[in-house]
C-alpha positions as CSV (number, residue, x, y, z in Angstrom):
1,M,81.8,100.8,120.7
2,K,80.8,98.9,123.8
3,I,83.3,96.0,123.9
4,G,83.1,93.1,126.4
5,F,85.9,90.8,127.4
6,D,86.2,87.5,129.1
7,A,88.5,88.7,131.9
8,K,88.9,85.7,134.2
9,R,92.6,85.5,133.3
10,V,93.1,89.1,134.1
11,F,92.4,88.5,137.7
12,F,93.7,84.9,138.2
13,N,96.7,84.3,135.9
14,E,100.0,85.8,137.0
15,T,101.8,85.1,133.8
16,G,101.1,84.0,130.2
17,L,97.4,84.4,129.4
18,G,97.0,86.9,132.3
19,N,99.8,89.1,131.0
20,Y,98.4,89.1,127.5
21,S,95.0,90.1,128.8
22,R,96.2,92.8,131.2
23,N,98.6,94.3,128.6
24,T,95.9,94.3,125.9
25,L,93.3,96.0,128.1
26,K,95.7,98.7,129.4
27,A,96.8,99.5,125.9
28,L,93.3,99.7,124.5
29,K,92.2,102.0,127.3
30,K,95.3,104.2,126.8
31,Y,95.3,104.5,123.0
32,F,91.5,104.2,122.3
33,P,89.9,105.8,125.4
34,N,86.7,106.7,123.6
35,H,85.4,103.2,123.6
36,E,83.6,101.5,126.5
37,Y,85.4,98.4,127.9
38,I,83.5,96.0,130.1
39,L,85.2,93.1,131.8
40,F,83.2,89.9,132.5
41,T,84.7,87.7,135.2
42,P,83.2,84.9,137.5
43,E,85.2,86.4,140.4
44,I,87.4,89.4,141.2
45,R,90.7,89.0,142.9
46,E,92.7,92.0,144.0
47,G,96.3,92.6,143.3
48,L,97.1,91.6,139.8
49,F,95.3,94.3,138.0
50,P,95.4,97.7,139.9
51,E,94.0,99.4,136.8
52,Q,90.7,97.6,137.3
53,E,89.1,100.8,138.7
54,D,89.3,102.2,135.2
55,F,87.0,99.5,133.8
56,E,83.4,98.4,134.4
57,I,83.4,94.9,135.8
58,V,80.5,92.4,135.6
59,S,80.5,89.4,137.9
60,P,77.9,87.1,139.4
61,D,75.4,89.0,141.5
62,N,73.3,86.3,143.1
63,P,74.2,83.4,145.5
64,T,73.6,80.6,143.0
65,S,75.8,82.2,140.3
66,K,78.5,82.9,142.8
67,I,78.6,79.2,143.6
68,L,78.3,78.0,140.0
69,K,81.1,80.3,138.7
70,S,82.1,78.1,135.8
71,F,78.5,77.8,134.6
72,W,78.1,81.6,134.8
73,R,81.2,82.1,132.7
74,S,80.5,79.4,130.1
75,I,76.7,79.7,129.7
76,S,75.0,82.5,131.6
77,M,77.3,85.2,130.2
78,S,75.8,85.1,126.8
79,R,72.4,86.3,128.1
80,I,74.1,89.1,130.0
81,L,76.0,90.2,126.8
82,A,72.7,90.5,124.9
83,R,71.0,92.3,127.8
84,R,73.8,94.9,128.1
85,E,73.8,95.5,124.3
86,I,77.4,94.7,123.8
87,D,78.6,95.7,120.3
88,L,81.5,93.1,120.3
89,F,82.8,90.4,122.6
90,H,86.5,89.4,122.8
91,G,87.4,86.0,124.3
92,L,91.0,86.8,125.3
93,S,92.0,83.2,126.0
94,H,90.7,80.4,123.7
95,E,87.0,80.5,124.9
96,L,83.6,82.0,124.0
97,P,80.5,81.6,126.1
98,V,78.0,79.0,124.9
99,G,75.1,80.5,123.1
100,I,76.8,83.7,122.0
101,Q,76.0,82.6,118.4
102,N,72.3,83.2,119.2
103,T,72.6,86.6,120.8
104,G,73.4,88.8,117.7
105,V,76.7,89.9,119.5
106,P,79.7,89.5,117.1
107,S,82.8,87.9,118.6
108,V,86.5,87.7,118.4
109,V,88.6,85.0,120.1
110,T,92.4,84.9,120.7
111,I,94.1,81.6,120.3
112,H,97.5,81.4,122.0
113,D,98.6,77.9,121.1
114,L,97.5,74.3,120.5
115,I,100.1,72.7,122.7
116,F,97.7,70.2,124.2
117,M,97.2,68.8,120.7
118,R,100.9,68.8,119.7
119,Y,102.1,67.4,123.1
120,P,99.1,65.5,124.5
121,H,101.3,63.6,127.0
122,F,101.7,66.8,129.0
123,Y,98.0,66.9,129.8
124,K,95.4,64.6,131.4
125,P,92.9,63.0,129.0
126,I,89.9,64.8,130.5
127,D,91.6,68.1,130.3
128,R,92.5,67.5,126.6
129,K,88.9,66.7,125.9
130,I,87.6,69.8,127.6
131,Y,90.2,72.1,125.9
132,F,89.4,70.6,122.5
133,Q,85.6,71.1,122.9
134,K,86.0,74.7,124.0
135,L,88.6,75.5,121.3
136,K,86.6,73.9,118.5
137,F,83.4,75.8,119.5
138,A,85.2,79.1,119.8
139,T,87.1,78.9,116.5
140,E,84.0,77.8,114.6
141,T,81.7,80.4,116.3
142,A,83.9,83.5,116.3
143,N,83.6,86.1,113.5
144,R,87.4,86.5,113.6
145,I,90.2,84.5,115.2
146,I,93.3,86.2,116.5
147,A,96.4,84.0,116.5
148,I,99.4,85.4,118.4
149,S,101.9,84.0,115.9
150,N,102.1,82.5,112.4
151,Q,102.9,79.2,114.1
152,T,99.6,79.3,116.0
153,R,97.8,80.3,112.8
154,E,99.1,77.3,110.9
155,D,98.2,75.0,113.8
156,I,94.6,76.4,113.8
157,I,94.3,75.7,110.1
158,N,95.9,72.3,110.1
159,L,94.8,70.8,113.4
160,L,91.2,72.3,113.6
161,N,90.5,72.7,109.8
162,I,89.5,76.3,110.2
163,N,89.1,78.6,107.2
164,P,92.4,80.6,106.9
165,D,90.4,83.8,105.9
166,K,89.0,83.9,109.5
167,I,92.4,84.2,111.1
168,E,94.5,87.3,111.7
169,V,97.9,87.3,113.3
170,V,98.4,89.9,115.9
171,Y,101.6,89.6,117.9
172,Q,101.4,90.1,121.7
173,T,102.4,93.4,123.1
174,I,104.6,93.8,126.2
175,A,104.2,96.3,128.9
176,E,105.7,99.8,128.4
177,R,107.9,99.4,131.5
178,F,110.3,97.2,129.5
179,F,111.1,100.0,127.0
180,K,112.3,102.4,129.7
181,P,116.1,103.2,129.8
182,E,118.3,101.3,132.2
183,N,118.1,102.5,135.8
184,K,121.2,101.5,137.8
185,T,119.7,102.5,141.1
186,Q,116.6,100.3,140.5
187,Q,118.8,97.5,139.2
188,E,120.7,97.5,142.5
189,K,117.6,97.7,144.6
190,V,116.0,94.7,142.8
191,A,119.3,92.7,143.0
192,K,119.3,93.3,146.7
193,K,115.6,92.6,147.2
194,Y,115.8,89.2,145.6
195,K,119.4,88.4,146.7
196,L,120.6,88.0,143.1
197,P,124.2,87.1,142.2
198,E,126.3,89.9,140.8
199,K,126.3,88.2,137.4
200,Y,123.9,85.4,136.3
201,I,122.3,83.5,133.5
202,L,118.5,83.9,133.5
203,S,115.8,81.3,132.8
204,L,112.2,82.5,133.0
205,G,108.9,80.6,132.7
206,T,106.9,78.0,134.4
207,I,109.2,75.3,135.6
208,E,107.9,72.4,133.5
209,A,109.2,69.8,131.1
210,R,108.1,71.8,128.0
211,K,110.2,74.7,129.1
212,N,113.3,72.5,129.2
213,Q,115.1,73.9,132.2
214,L,116.9,70.6,132.8
215,N,118.8,70.9,129.6
216,I,120.0,74.3,130.7
217,L,121.5,72.7,133.8
218,K,123.0,70.0,131.8
219,A,124.5,72.5,129.4
220,I,126.0,74.5,132.2
221,K,127.6,71.4,133.6
222,S,128.8,70.0,130.3
223,G,130.1,73.4,129.2
224,N,131.9,74.0,132.5
225,I,130.2,77.4,132.8
226,K,131.1,79.1,136.0
227,M,128.2,81.4,136.3
228,P,125.1,81.1,138.5
229,L,121.7,80.3,137.0
230,V,118.6,82.2,138.2
231,I,115.3,80.4,137.4
232,V,112.2,82.6,137.7
233,G,108.9,80.8,137.4
234,K,106.1,78.9,139.1
235,P,107.3,75.4,140.1
236,T,105.6,72.1,139.2
237,T,106.5,68.5,140.0
238,Y,109.1,68.8,137.2
239,V,111.3,70.9,139.6
240,Q,112.3,67.7,141.4
241,K,114.2,66.6,138.3
242,L,116.2,69.8,138.5
243,L,116.8,69.4,142.2
244,D,118.0,65.8,141.7
245,F,120.4,66.8,138.9
246,M,121.7,69.7,141.0
247,S,122.3,67.3,143.9
248,E,124.0,64.7,141.8
249,N,126.3,67.3,140.3
250,K,126.9,69.5,143.4
251,M,125.2,72.5,141.8
252,E,123.0,73.5,144.7
253,K,124.9,76.7,145.4
254,D,124.9,77.8,141.8
255,V,121.2,77.8,141.1
256,F,118.7,80.3,142.5
257,F,114.9,79.8,142.3
258,L,112.6,82.8,142.4
259,G,109.0,81.8,142.4
260,N,107.5,85.3,142.6
261,V,108.9,88.4,141.0
262,I,106.5,91.3,140.8
263,D,105.9,92.8,137.4
264,E,107.5,96.1,138.2
265,D,110.7,94.4,139.1
266,L,111.0,92.2,136.1
267,P,112.7,94.6,133.7
268,F,115.5,95.0,136.2
269,V,115.9,91.3,136.6
270,Y,116.5,91.1,132.8
271,Q,118.8,94.1,132.9
272,N,121.0,92.5,135.5
273,A,121.3,89.2,133.6
274,E,124.1,88.3,131.3
275,M,121.6,86.5,129.0
276,L,118.1,85.0,128.9
277,V,118.2,81.3,128.0
278,Y,114.7,80.3,126.8
279,I,114.9,76.9,125.1
280,S,111.3,75.6,125.2
281,F,110.4,72.7,122.9
282,F,107.2,74.5,121.9
283,E,105.6,77.9,122.4
284,G,102.6,79.8,121.1
285,F,104.6,83.0,121.2
286,G,107.4,83.3,123.8
287,L,106.8,86.7,125.4
288,P,110.0,86.7,127.6
289,L,112.0,86.9,124.3
290,I,110.6,90.4,123.6
291,E,110.7,91.5,127.2
292,A,114.4,90.6,127.4
293,M,115.3,92.2,124.1
294,A,113.5,95.4,125.1
295,S,115.4,95.4,128.3
296,G,118.8,95.1,126.6
297,C,119.3,91.4,127.6
298,P,120.7,89.1,124.8
299,V,118.7,86.0,124.2
300,L,119.5,82.4,123.5
301,T,116.4,80.5,122.3
302,S,115.3,77.3,120.5
303,D,115.2,76.9,116.8
304,A,111.8,75.3,117.4
305,S,108.1,76.3,116.9
306,C,107.5,80.1,116.7
307,L,110.6,81.2,118.6
308,P,112.7,82.0,115.5
309,E,109.7,83.9,114.1
310,V,109.4,86.0,117.3
311,G,113.1,86.5,117.6
312,G,113.3,87.8,114.0
313,G,117.0,87.3,113.6
314,A,117.8,89.1,116.9
315,T,118.5,86.0,119.0
316,L,121.0,83.3,119.0
317,L,119.4,79.9,118.2
318,C,120.2,76.4,119.5
319,K,118.7,73.0,119.3
320,P,116.6,72.4,122.5
321,N,117.5,68.7,122.6
322,D,121.3,69.2,122.0
323,V,123.0,69.9,125.3
324,K,126.4,70.4,123.7
325,D,124.9,73.0,121.3
326,I,123.1,74.8,124.1
327,G,126.3,75.0,126.2
328,E,128.5,76.2,123.3
329,K,126.0,79.0,122.5
330,M,125.9,80.0,126.1
331,V,129.7,80.2,126.2
332,Q,129.6,82.2,123.0
333,L,127.3,84.8,124.5
334,L,129.4,85.1,127.6
335,E,132.8,85.4,125.9
336,D,132.2,86.9,122.4
337,K,131.6,90.6,123.0
338,E,130.9,91.3,119.3
339,T,128.1,88.7,119.1
340,R,126.7,89.9,122.4
341,G,126.7,93.6,121.4
342,N,125.1,92.8,118.0
343,L,122.3,90.8,119.7
344,I,121.6,93.5,122.2
345,D,121.4,96.2,119.4
346,K,119.3,94.0,117.2
347,G,117.1,92.9,120.1
348,K,116.2,96.5,121.0
349,E,115.3,97.3,117.4
350,R,113.2,94.1,117.1
351,S,111.3,94.8,120.3
352,L,110.0,98.1,118.9
353,G,107.7,96.1,116.7
354,F,105.9,94.9,119.8
355,T,105.0,98.2,121.4
356,P,101.5,98.4,122.8
357,D,100.3,101.1,120.4
358,K,101.1,98.9,117.3
359,S,99.4,95.8,118.7
360,V,96.2,97.4,119.7
361,K,95.9,99.5,116.5
362,K,95.7,96.3,114.6
363,L,93.4,94.8,117.1
364,M,91.0,97.8,116.9
365,D,91.0,97.6,113.1
366,I,89.8,94.0,113.5
367,Y,87.1,95.0,116.0
368,E,85.8,97.7,113.7
369,S,85.8,95.4,110.6
370,V,83.8,92.8,112.5
371,V,81.2,95.2,113.7
372,E,80.9,96.9,110.4
373,N,80.4,93.6,108.5
374,G,77.5,92.5,110.7
375,N,77.0,89.3,112.6
376,G,77.5,86.7,109.8
377,R,79.1,83.7,111.5
378,G,82.0,82.1,109.8
379,N,82.7,85.2,107.6
């Protein structure tokens, strides 16, 4: 098959949607090398995807298209797909190009979450309107919809009124580097490189209200936990709330911010940590849970949205709004060796369900089914 992909996120998103796209493409190329994979992107940026040389890349080739990049991605791309005789197109992140329904090219779209509908106050009105229009078009047009969790599947059904028969759940995969055995030498190198404390609690994810890092700080304070916190993630204006709390409670020396950890180093950041605390109010999936479990790092996470589903009984759960509960569970993970050991063992076992080969095998089955069944929209 000749399979096309909307690859903008591959080159421009360092985490989240970008990781999903890169991990998926690398796994497809490795486990199904006989197919042709073509990446469509309005622009190419070097650095995030060193494997790009293994793929054919299509981007704007005339001055006007290079200027009107969004127009090229949203509208012009459909004509290019038809011209190149693509057998199937996969929108990796919520979108399909306008007009694809008239090209004869069957399509699949991955939906990660509907957070902008569940928590509209986190988004500007104009952004919510654009997201909704794109999402509605993609879910109604695609032959198949891939939801990255059962939570997302239910949201697509209930919030967008989409036929459940169109939706398949395919869990995200994580990179193979997280499954490699511990390497003490590399752990020490990474710790020195980022000036990490000898022991620390880890929080990972964009620093924003939905990720709930402030309650981690409050739990550390209320629980009188004497261990540094390392926060890895891209900062937003929300970070000021953390800084204010730290200043008021004299915690400045106990919290370390790392804005940019390269992918190759991330497994060792998990391995060096005493635990991952990931207490978001809502997620479409929660990839760090699986990364941490594969790395042998025990996980404390929310009892909200899809996080218990992803954890699969291999994490310790807390209420994201209950500071006392969060603090008590953190202390339990630090002091109860039996609980800690059980979670590490269960986590490693759970993570094996998210290896790249399993994920892309299910994905390829969907591709083949869509192509074999023709171009009937809404099937």
